[in-house]
Residue frames as a rotation matrix with the C-alpha (Angstrom) as fourth column:
MET 1
-0.987 -0.124 0.100 -1.85
0.144 -0.430 0.891 0.32
-0.067 0.894 0.442 13.71
LYS 2
-0.280 0.937 -0.211 -5.13
0.173 -0.166 -0.971 2.11
-0.944 -0.308 -0.116 13.35
SER 3
0.731 0.507 -0.457 -4.92
-0.322 -0.333 -0.886 2.91
-0.602 0.795 -0.080 9.63
ILE 4
-0.260 -0.780 0.570 -3.24
0.369 0.465 0.805 1.44
-0.892 0.419 0.167 6.55
ALA 5
0.129 0.191 -0.973 -2.87
-0.787 -0.578 -0.217 3.04
-0.604 0.794 0.076 3.13
ILE 6
0.196 0.031 0.980 -3.57
0.387 0.916 -0.107 0.57
-0.901 0.401 0.167 0.36
TYR 7
-0.212 -0.332 -0.919 -1.84
-0.764 -0.530 0.368 1.08
-0.610 0.780 -0.141 -2.97
CYS 8
-0.410 0.138 0.902 -3.35
0.385 0.922 0.034 -0.90
-0.827 0.361 -0.431 -5.86
GLY 9
-0.949 -0.054 0.310 -4.83
0.315 -0.172 0.933 -0.77
0.003 0.984 0.180 -9.33
SER 10
-0.449 0.841 -0.302 -7.95
-0.571 -0.529 -0.627 1.04
-0.688 -0.109 0.718 -10.45
SER 11
-0.019 0.401 -0.916 -8.48
-0.866 0.452 0.216 -1.87
0.500 0.797 0.338 -12.86
LEU 12
0.703 0.344 0.622 -9.41
-0.626 0.714 0.313 -5.44
-0.337 -0.610 0.717 -11.92
GLY 13
-0.467 -0.866 -0.177 -6.90
-0.841 0.373 0.393 -7.07
-0.274 0.332 -0.903 -14.23
ASN 14
0.196 0.525 -0.828 -7.43
-0.793 0.582 0.181 -10.67
0.576 0.621 0.531 -15.34
ASP 15
-0.638 -0.475 -0.606 -6.37
-0.012 0.793 -0.609 -12.74
0.770 -0.381 -0.512 -12.31
PRO 16
0.395 0.918 0.041 -9.29
-0.099 -0.002 0.995 -13.78
0.914 -0.397 0.090 -10.04
LYS 17
0.261 -0.378 -0.888 -6.86
0.886 0.459 0.065 -14.73
0.383 -0.804 0.455 -7.23
ILE 18
-0.804 -0.561 0.197 -5.63
0.471 -0.803 -0.365 -11.13
0.363 -0.200 0.910 -7.02
VAL 19
-0.315 0.785 0.533 -9.21
-0.416 -0.619 0.666 -9.85
0.853 -0.011 0.521 -6.74
ALA 20
0.572 0.520 -0.634 -10.03
0.274 0.608 0.745 -12.50
0.773 -0.600 0.205 -4.11
ASP 21
-0.207 -0.733 -0.648 -6.95
0.939 0.038 -0.343 -11.50
0.276 -0.679 0.680 -2.07
ALA 22
-0.822 -0.037 0.568 -7.96
0.016 -0.999 -0.041 -7.82
0.569 -0.024 0.822 -2.28
ALA 23
0.199 0.970 0.143 -11.41
-0.344 -0.068 0.937 -8.72
0.918 -0.236 0.320 -0.96
GLU 24
0.475 -0.083 -0.876 -9.92
0.674 0.674 0.302 -10.83
0.565 -0.734 0.376 1.82
LEU 25
-0.651 -0.751 -0.113 -7.63
0.679 -0.509 -0.529 -7.95
0.340 -0.421 0.841 2.83
GLY 26
-0.528 0.534 0.661 -10.56
-0.350 -0.845 0.403 -5.53
0.774 -0.019 0.633 2.95
LYS 27
0.544 0.759 -0.358 -12.51
-0.040 0.449 0.893 -7.96
0.838 -0.471 0.274 5.13
LYS 28
0.165 -0.575 -0.801 -9.57
0.883 0.448 -0.140 -8.60
0.440 -0.684 0.582 7.46
LEU 29
-0.812 -0.474 0.340 -8.85
0.316 -0.847 -0.427 -4.88
0.490 -0.239 0.838 7.93
ALA 30
-0.102 0.867 0.487 -12.51
-0.506 -0.467 0.726 -4.26
0.857 -0.172 0.486 8.80
GLU 31
0.634 0.357 -0.686 -12.55
0.275 0.725 0.631 -7.16
0.723 -0.589 0.361 11.25
GLU 32
-0.051 -0.762 -0.645 -9.42
0.975 0.102 -0.197 -5.84
0.216 -0.639 0.738 12.95
ASN 33
0.755 0.494 -0.431 -10.81
0.587 -0.802 0.109 -2.28
-0.292 -0.335 -0.896 13.10
ILE 34
-0.409 -0.888 -0.212 -8.03
0.516 -0.417 0.748 -0.89
-0.753 0.197 0.628 10.89
THR 35
0.501 0.598 -0.626 -9.11
-0.115 -0.671 -0.733 2.07
-0.858 0.439 -0.267 8.76
VAL 36
0.065 -0.391 0.918 -8.51
0.929 0.360 0.087 1.64
-0.365 0.847 0.386 5.02
ILE 37
0.287 -0.068 -0.956 -7.02
-0.244 -0.970 -0.004 4.69
-0.926 0.235 -0.295 3.34
TYR 38
-0.249 -0.316 0.916 -6.98
0.724 0.568 0.392 4.39
-0.644 0.760 0.087 -0.43
GLY 39
-0.919 -0.384 0.085 -7.36
0.322 -0.612 0.722 6.21
-0.226 0.692 0.686 -3.74
GLY 40
-0.569 0.735 -0.370 -11.11
-0.332 -0.616 -0.714 6.77
-0.752 -0.284 0.594 -3.58
ALA 41
-0.607 0.351 -0.713 -12.31
-0.740 0.079 0.668 4.79
0.291 0.933 0.211 -6.62
ARG 42
0.124 0.715 0.688 -15.24
-0.761 0.514 -0.396 2.38
-0.637 -0.474 0.608 -6.62
ILE 43
0.893 0.142 -0.426 -13.80
-0.421 0.598 -0.683 0.30
0.158 0.789 0.594 -9.47
GLY 44
0.215 -0.885 -0.413 -10.90
-0.435 0.292 -0.852 -2.08
0.874 0.362 -0.322 -9.88
ILE 45
-0.172 -0.395 -0.902 -8.83
0.635 0.656 -0.408 -3.62
0.753 -0.643 0.138 -7.12
MET 46
-0.930 -0.118 0.349 -9.25
-0.123 -0.793 -0.596 -0.31
0.347 -0.597 0.723 -5.24
GLY 47
-0.188 0.963 0.193 -13.01
-0.856 -0.257 0.449 -0.71
0.482 -0.081 0.873 -5.25
THR 48
0.251 0.232 -0.940 -12.78
0.056 0.966 0.254 -4.36
0.966 -0.117 0.230 -4.23
VAL 49
-0.663 -0.555 -0.502 -10.81
0.554 0.086 -0.828 -3.53
0.503 -0.827 0.251 -1.08
ALA 50
-0.899 0.311 0.308 -13.09
-0.411 -0.844 -0.346 -0.61
0.152 -0.438 0.886 -0.20
ASN 51
-0.041 0.977 -0.212 -16.38
-0.747 0.111 0.656 -2.38
0.664 0.185 0.725 -0.89
THR 52
0.102 0.036 -0.994 -15.42
0.330 0.942 0.068 -5.46
0.939 -0.335 0.084 1.08
ALA 53
-0.860 -0.429 -0.277 -14.23
0.413 -0.264 -0.872 -3.41
0.301 -0.864 0.404 4.06
LEU 54
-0.702 0.660 0.267 -17.47
-0.685 -0.729 0.002 -1.41
0.196 -0.182 0.964 4.00
LYS 55
0.098 0.747 -0.657 -19.55
-0.410 0.632 0.658 -4.60
0.907 0.204 0.368 3.71
HIS 56
0.071 -0.171 -0.983 -17.90
0.705 0.706 -0.072 -5.80
0.706 -0.688 0.171 6.92
GLU 57
0.871 0.482 -0.097 -18.58
0.423 -0.637 0.645 -2.47
0.249 -0.602 -0.758 8.67
GLY 58
-0.044 -0.961 -0.271 -15.04
0.969 -0.107 0.221 -1.17
-0.241 -0.253 0.937 8.32
LYS 59
0.596 0.106 -0.796 -13.99
0.090 -0.994 -0.065 2.45
-0.798 -0.033 -0.602 8.08
VAL 60
0.039 -0.530 0.847 -12.80
0.969 0.227 0.097 3.49
-0.244 0.817 0.523 4.61
ILE 61
0.410 -0.026 -0.912 -11.30
0.027 -0.999 0.040 6.86
-0.912 -0.042 -0.409 3.70
GLY 62
0.425 -0.219 0.879 -10.81
0.898 0.222 -0.379 7.78
-0.112 0.950 0.291 0.05
VAL 63
0.116 -0.452 -0.884 -8.42
0.011 -0.890 0.456 10.42
-0.993 -0.063 -0.099 -1.26
ILE 64
0.110 0.026 0.994 -8.86
0.935 0.337 -0.112 11.41
-0.338 0.941 0.012 -4.89
PRO 65
-0.828 -0.382 -0.410 -7.75
0.206 -0.888 0.410 14.36
-0.521 0.255 0.814 -7.05
GLU 66
-0.025 0.872 -0.488 -10.55
-0.356 -0.464 -0.811 16.36
-0.934 0.153 0.322 -8.61
PHE 67
-0.128 -0.061 -0.990 -9.45
-0.982 -0.133 0.135 15.48
-0.140 0.989 -0.043 -12.15
LEU 68
-0.907 -0.244 -0.344 -9.70
-0.304 0.944 0.131 11.73
0.293 0.223 -0.930 -11.45
LYS 69
-0.553 0.734 0.394 -13.20
-0.480 0.107 -0.871 11.76
-0.682 -0.670 0.293 -9.97
ARG 70
0.495 0.767 -0.407 -14.75
-0.782 0.190 -0.594 10.77
-0.378 0.612 0.694 -13.29
LYS 71
0.025 -0.566 -0.824 -11.92
-0.817 0.463 -0.343 8.68
0.576 0.682 -0.451 -14.73
GLU 72
-0.884 -0.418 -0.209 -11.56
-0.215 0.761 -0.612 6.44
0.415 -0.496 -0.763 -11.65
VAL 73
-0.003 0.987 -0.162 -15.30
0.018 0.162 0.987 6.61
1.000 0.000 -0.018 -10.88
VAL 74
-0.691 -0.368 0.622 -15.26
-0.507 -0.366 -0.780 8.06
0.515 -0.855 0.066 -7.39
HIS 75
-0.503 0.474 -0.723 -16.77
0.666 0.745 0.025 6.01
0.550 -0.469 -0.691 -4.58
THR 76
-0.364 0.453 0.814 -19.67
-0.330 -0.880 0.342 7.93
0.871 -0.144 0.469 -3.03
GLU 77
0.702 0.704 -0.105 -20.45
-0.199 0.336 0.921 5.65
0.684 -0.625 0.376 -0.07
LEU 78
-0.180 -0.884 -0.431 -17.21
0.425 0.326 -0.845 5.90
0.887 -0.336 0.316 1.91
THR 79
0.252 0.142 -0.957 -16.78
0.964 -0.123 0.236 6.81
-0.084 -0.982 -0.168 5.56
GLU 80
0.375 -0.205 -0.904 -14.88
0.010 -0.974 0.225 9.90
-0.927 -0.094 -0.364 4.38
LEU 81
0.450 -0.308 0.838 -13.81
0.893 0.144 -0.427 11.25
0.011 0.940 0.340 1.00
HIS 82
0.228 -0.482 -0.846 -11.07
0.155 -0.840 0.520 13.85
-0.961 -0.250 -0.117 0.62
THR 83
0.791 0.021 0.611 -10.60
0.611 -0.053 -0.790 15.66
0.016 0.998 -0.055 -2.68
THR 84
0.040 -0.852 -0.522 -7.22
0.397 -0.466 0.791 17.12
-0.917 -0.239 0.320 -3.63
GLU 85
0.608 0.094 -0.789 -6.07
-0.553 -0.662 -0.505 19.28
-0.570 0.743 -0.350 -6.52
THR 86
0.170 -0.688 -0.706 -3.08
-0.918 0.150 -0.367 17.16
0.358 0.711 -0.606 -7.57
MET 87
0.646 -0.068 -0.761 -1.68
0.065 0.997 -0.034 13.64
0.761 -0.028 0.648 -7.40
VAL 88
-0.471 -0.882 -0.009 1.15
0.160 -0.075 -0.984 14.91
0.867 -0.465 0.177 -5.19
GLU 89
-0.466 0.392 0.793 -1.37
-0.831 -0.501 -0.241 16.27
0.303 -0.772 0.559 -2.68
ARG 90
0.634 0.715 -0.294 -3.24
-0.603 0.696 0.390 12.95
0.483 -0.070 0.873 -2.81
LYS 91
0.260 -0.620 -0.740 -0.10
0.321 0.778 -0.539 10.96
0.911 -0.098 0.401 -2.03
MET 92
-0.725 -0.579 0.373 0.91
-0.104 -0.442 -0.891 13.30
0.681 -0.685 0.260 0.80
LYS 93
-0.061 0.805 0.590 -2.57
-0.948 -0.232 0.219 13.18
0.313 -0.546 0.777 2.34
MET 94
0.744 0.330 -0.581 -2.58
-0.239 0.943 0.229 9.38
0.624 -0.031 0.781 2.27
ILE 95
-0.154 -0.895 -0.419 0.91
0.382 0.337 -0.861 9.23
0.911 -0.292 0.290 3.81
ASP 96
-0.681 -0.112 0.723 -0.06
-0.476 -0.684 -0.554 11.69
0.556 -0.721 0.413 6.54
MET 97
0.199 0.900 0.388 -3.16
-0.943 0.068 0.326 9.69
0.267 -0.430 0.862 7.48
ALA 98
0.691 0.120 -0.713 -1.61
-0.201 0.979 -0.030 6.21
0.694 0.165 0.701 7.46
GLU 99
0.431 -0.554 0.713 0.26
-0.828 0.072 0.557 4.21
-0.360 -0.830 -0.427 10.08
GLY 100
-0.277 -0.521 0.807 1.26
0.038 0.833 0.551 1.52
-0.960 0.183 -0.211 7.58
PHE 101
0.054 0.174 -0.983 1.33
-0.923 -0.366 -0.116 0.88
-0.380 0.914 0.141 3.83
ILE 102
-0.139 -0.058 0.989 0.45
0.151 0.985 0.079 -2.18
-0.979 0.160 -0.128 1.73
ALA 103
-0.388 -0.012 -0.922 0.96
-0.876 -0.306 0.373 -2.50
-0.286 0.952 0.108 -2.03
LEU 104
0.245 0.502 0.830 -1.35
0.090 0.840 -0.535 -4.90
-0.965 0.206 0.161 -3.79
PRO 105
-0.388 -0.378 0.840 -1.05
0.840 0.230 0.491 -5.55
-0.379 0.897 0.229 -7.54
GLY 106
0.662 0.528 -0.531 -1.27
0.225 -0.817 -0.531 -2.43
-0.715 0.232 -0.660 -9.65
GLY 107
0.683 -0.366 0.632 0.50
0.666 -0.042 -0.745 -0.45
0.299 0.929 0.215 -12.35
PHE 108
-0.187 -0.845 0.501 2.91
0.527 -0.517 -0.675 2.48
0.829 0.138 0.542 -12.51
GLY 109
0.155 0.313 0.937 1.03
-0.492 -0.798 0.348 4.52
0.857 -0.515 0.030 -9.90
THR 110
0.975 0.215 -0.062 1.13
-0.075 0.577 0.813 1.67
0.210 -0.788 0.579 -7.40
LEU 111
0.386 -0.908 -0.161 4.87
0.866 0.417 -0.278 1.21
0.319 -0.033 0.947 -7.91
GLU 112
-0.191 -0.426 0.884 5.48
0.139 -0.904 -0.405 4.95
0.972 0.046 0.232 -7.56
GLU 113
0.522 0.481 0.704 3.59
-0.604 -0.374 0.704 5.06
0.602 -0.793 0.095 -4.26
LEU 114
0.939 -0.211 -0.273 5.32
0.322 0.819 0.475 1.92
0.124 -0.534 0.836 -2.95
PHE 115
0.109 -0.991 0.081 8.80
0.874 0.057 -0.482 3.19
0.473 0.123 0.872 -3.75
GLU 116
0.021 -0.052 0.998 8.05
-0.169 -0.985 -0.047 6.64
0.985 -0.168 -0.029 -2.35
VAL 117
0.760 0.346 0.550 7.16
-0.565 -0.065 0.823 5.27
0.320 -0.936 0.146 1.09
ILE 118
0.832 -0.524 -0.183 9.91
0.555 0.783 0.280 2.63
-0.003 -0.335 0.942 1.25
THR 119
-0.036 -0.849 0.527 12.44
0.605 -0.438 -0.665 5.34
0.796 0.295 0.529 0.31
ALA 120
0.252 0.198 0.947 11.06
-0.513 -0.802 0.304 7.60
0.820 -0.563 -0.101 3.06
LEU 121
0.991 0.094 0.094 11.46
-0.130 0.560 0.818 4.72
0.024 -0.823 0.567 5.52
GLN 122
0.505 -0.863 0.012 15.00
0.810 0.469 -0.353 4.02
0.299 0.188 0.935 4.32
LEU 123
-0.277 -0.618 0.735 15.94
0.363 -0.776 -0.516 7.68
0.890 0.124 0.439 4.79
ALA 124
-0.596 0.075 -0.799 14.38
0.803 0.052 -0.594 7.81
-0.003 -0.996 -0.091 8.27
GLN 125
-0.893 0.366 0.263 11.71
-0.287 -0.912 0.293 10.27
0.347 0.186 0.919 7.14
MET 126
0.256 0.936 0.242 9.02
-0.870 0.115 0.479 8.00
0.421 -0.333 0.844 8.59
GLU 127
-0.707 -0.535 0.462 8.82
-0.702 0.610 -0.368 4.93
-0.085 -0.585 -0.807 10.80
HIS 128
0.249 0.908 0.337 5.71
-0.760 0.399 -0.513 3.11
-0.600 -0.128 0.789 9.60
PRO 129
-0.345 -0.386 0.855 5.84
0.085 0.895 0.438 -0.39
-0.935 0.224 -0.276 8.08
VAL 130
0.011 0.253 -0.967 5.75
-0.955 -0.283 -0.085 -0.82
-0.296 0.925 0.239 4.31
ALA 131
-0.337 -0.035 0.941 4.57
-0.121 0.993 -0.006 -4.12
-0.934 -0.116 -0.339 2.84
ILE 132
-0.524 0.223 -0.822 3.84
-0.831 0.077 0.551 -5.93
0.186 0.972 0.145 -0.39
LEU 133
0.159 0.586 0.795 1.03
-0.402 0.774 -0.490 -8.47
-0.902 -0.241 0.358 -0.57
ASN 134
-0.676 -0.543 -0.498 2.56
-0.677 0.190 0.711 -10.68
-0.291 0.818 -0.496 -3.26
SER 135
0.187 0.914 0.361 -0.73
-0.516 0.404 -0.756 -12.02
-0.836 -0.045 0.547 -4.53
ASN 136
0.844 0.235 0.482 -0.36
0.167 0.739 -0.652 -15.03
-0.510 0.631 0.585 -6.82
GLY 137
0.091 -0.945 0.315 3.30
0.838 0.243 0.488 -14.20
-0.538 0.219 0.814 -7.52
TYR 138
0.865 0.366 0.345 2.47
0.500 -0.689 -0.524 -10.79
0.046 0.625 -0.779 -9.00
TYR 139
0.840 -0.539 0.052 5.59
-0.541 -0.830 0.136 -9.15
-0.030 -0.143 -0.989 -7.58
ASP 140
0.747 -0.577 0.330 8.01
0.413 0.792 0.450 -12.07
-0.521 -0.200 0.830 -8.07
GLN 141
0.357 -0.639 0.681 9.92
0.854 -0.072 -0.515 -10.34
0.379 0.766 0.520 -10.87
LEU 142
0.607 -0.126 0.785 10.09
-0.235 -0.972 0.026 -7.05
0.759 -0.200 -0.620 -8.97
ILE 143
0.872 -0.302 0.386 11.50
-0.329 0.221 0.918 -8.91
-0.362 -0.927 0.094 -5.96
ALA 144
0.564 -0.690 0.454 14.03
0.776 0.631 -0.005 -10.58
-0.283 0.355 0.891 -8.26
MET 145
0.447 -0.379 0.810 15.01
0.403 -0.723 -0.561 -7.14
0.799 0.577 -0.170 -9.57
MET 146
0.770 -0.150 0.621 15.60
-0.568 -0.605 0.558 -5.94
0.292 -0.782 -0.551 -6.00
GLN 147
0.785 -0.519 0.338 17.78
0.183 0.715 0.674 -9.00
-0.592 -0.467 0.657 -5.42
THR 148
0.411 -0.630 0.659 19.79
0.855 0.014 -0.519 -8.02
0.318 0.777 0.544 -8.51
MET 149
0.619 -0.142 0.773 20.12
-0.159 -0.986 -0.054 -4.51
0.769 -0.089 -0.632 -7.06
MET 150
0.838 -0.326 0.439 21.60
-0.441 0.070 0.895 -6.05
-0.322 -0.943 -0.085 -3.89
GLN 151
0.636 -0.619 0.461 23.94
0.651 0.751 0.111 -8.31
-0.415 0.229 0.880 -5.89
LYS 152
0.278 -0.494 0.824 25.20
0.703 -0.480 -0.525 -5.24
0.655 0.725 0.213 -7.78
GLU 153
-0.335 -0.397 -0.854 25.60
0.933 -0.265 -0.242 -3.47
-0.130 -0.879 0.459 -4.41
LEU 154
-0.774 0.204 0.599 23.18
0.070 -0.913 0.402 -0.67
0.629 0.353 0.693 -5.32
LEU 155
0.375 0.846 0.380 20.67
-0.528 -0.143 0.837 -1.66
0.762 -0.514 0.393 -2.64
LYS 156
-0.660 -0.618 0.427 21.80
-0.682 0.256 -0.685 -2.54
0.314 -0.744 -0.590 0.86
PRO 157
-0.547 0.448 -0.707 20.34
0.318 0.893 0.319 -5.81
0.775 -0.050 -0.630 2.20
LYS 158
-0.760 0.265 -0.593 19.32
0.582 -0.129 -0.803 -4.02
-0.290 -0.955 -0.056 5.43
ASN 159
-0.695 0.539 -0.476 17.21
-0.569 -0.817 -0.095 -1.61
-0.440 0.205 0.874 3.35
PHE 160
-0.524 0.500 -0.690 15.63
-0.451 0.525 0.722 -4.44
0.723 0.689 -0.049 1.36
ASP 161
-0.693 0.184 -0.697 14.86
0.543 0.769 -0.337 -6.20
0.474 -0.612 -0.633 4.65
MET 162
-0.884 0.416 -0.212 12.77
-0.141 -0.670 -0.729 -3.20
-0.445 -0.615 0.651 5.79
LEU 163
-0.385 0.754 -0.532 10.22
-0.890 -0.152 0.429 -4.09
0.242 0.639 0.730 3.10
ILE 164
-0.433 0.354 0.829 7.73
-0.377 0.764 -0.524 -6.69
-0.818 -0.540 -0.197 4.37
ILE 165
-0.407 0.272 -0.872 6.85
-0.865 0.194 0.464 -9.16
0.295 0.943 0.157 1.62
GLU 166
-0.705 0.260 0.660 4.23
-0.235 0.792 -0.563 -11.84
-0.669 -0.552 -0.497 2.23
THR 167
-0.801 0.522 -0.291 1.65
-0.165 0.275 0.947 -13.93
0.575 0.807 -0.135 0.41
ASP 168
-0.250 0.687 -0.682 -0.42
0.844 0.500 0.194 -14.60
0.475 -0.527 -0.705 3.55
ILE 169
0.128 0.392 0.911 -2.54
0.037 -0.920 0.391 -11.66
0.991 -0.017 -0.133 4.78
GLN 170
0.954 0.275 -0.120 -2.54
0.113 0.041 0.993 -12.68
0.278 -0.961 0.008 8.44
ILE 171
0.322 -0.916 -0.237 1.25
0.920 0.244 0.306 -13.08
-0.222 -0.317 0.922 8.53
LEU 172
-0.266 -0.381 0.886 1.68
0.661 -0.740 -0.120 -9.79
0.701 0.554 0.449 6.66
LEU 173
0.479 0.537 0.694 -0.44
-0.116 -0.745 0.656 -7.88
0.870 -0.395 -0.295 9.20
GLU 174
0.922 -0.186 -0.339 1.32
0.384 0.328 0.863 -9.54
-0.049 -0.926 0.374 12.12
ARG 175
-0.034 -0.990 0.134 4.72
0.999 -0.037 -0.014 -8.58
0.019 0.133 0.991 10.74
MET 176
-0.121 0.058 0.991 3.49
0.318 -0.943 0.094 -5.02
0.940 0.327 0.096 10.24
ARG 177
0.846 0.500 0.185 2.27
-0.034 -0.295 0.955 -4.85
0.532 -0.814 -0.233 13.85
ASN 178
0.788 -0.579 -0.209 5.65
0.476 0.357 0.804 -6.05
-0.391 -0.733 0.557 15.11
PHE 179
0.465 -0.617 0.635 7.71
0.660 -0.238 -0.713 -3.85
0.591 0.750 0.296 12.79
VAL 180
0.611 -0.411 -0.677 10.57
0.395 -0.582 0.711 -1.91
-0.686 -0.702 -0.193 14.38
PRO 181
0.966 -0.244 0.083 12.25
-0.039 -0.457 -0.888 0.61
0.254 0.855 -0.452 12.06
LYS 182
0.424 -0.904 -0.061 15.98
0.551 0.204 0.809 0.17
-0.719 -0.376 0.584 11.67
THR 183
0.794 -0.026 0.607 16.78
0.538 -0.436 -0.722 3.14
0.283 0.900 -0.332 9.54
THR 184
0.011 -0.817 -0.577 19.98
0.642 -0.437 0.631 5.09
-0.767 -0.377 0.519 9.21
PRO 185
0.764 0.254 -0.593 20.06
-0.215 -0.767 -0.605 8.31
-0.608 0.589 -0.531 7.19
LYS 186
0.884 -0.347 0.314 21.95
0.454 0.472 -0.756 7.74
0.114 0.811 0.574 3.94
TRP 187
0.583 -0.673 0.455 24.50
-0.274 -0.690 -0.670 10.41
0.765 0.266 -0.587 4.68
LEU 188
0.503 -0.424 0.753 25.74
-0.811 0.071 0.581 8.60
-0.299 -0.903 -0.308 7.81
LYS 189
-0.318 -0.700 -0.639 28.59
-0.794 0.565 -0.223 6.14
0.517 0.436 -0.736 7.34
THR 190
0.556 0.658 0.508 27.20
-0.822 0.526 0.218 2.68
-0.124 -0.539 0.833 8.09
ASN 191
0.623 -0.341 -0.704 29.98
-0.204 0.798 -0.567 0.33
0.755 0.496 0.427 6.98
């Protein structure tokens, strides 16, 4: 994996452990020469990942829609910055550039991006690993919801198992490196 798209909040939130994990991830990606692809802001959890990766001489590529340049306070010291017209173009650009995806804590936008790529993986529209860094239990309730989805037989366990969920950054990256897609298009009978 040469590049990973990071999905996360443009706010810092109120949990210092989440911010510390974001910084540690940025540092680790820089040390392992993995390009960070992210939303282009210099604030929030986004900015923490980017700034830490840059501090450790990592490559960081931002992708931001024109209308968000002021709201998210665009980062001007990145390796590369791509500006798009729309959020849809931003998401597609990030997907096209990435060889893996990690969701850190964030809000609606983070969840939308996470579910878009895990659905693409499930439907065999891509083969790159998708992961959640479950920092300080942030995603525990979402994981419990997915377990309910499996219990109600609306989510197949094999599809849930494609999603890499870890609390340890090193283990998460190792699992991503060793990921082998096991996807079957939905329209094929798999029972």
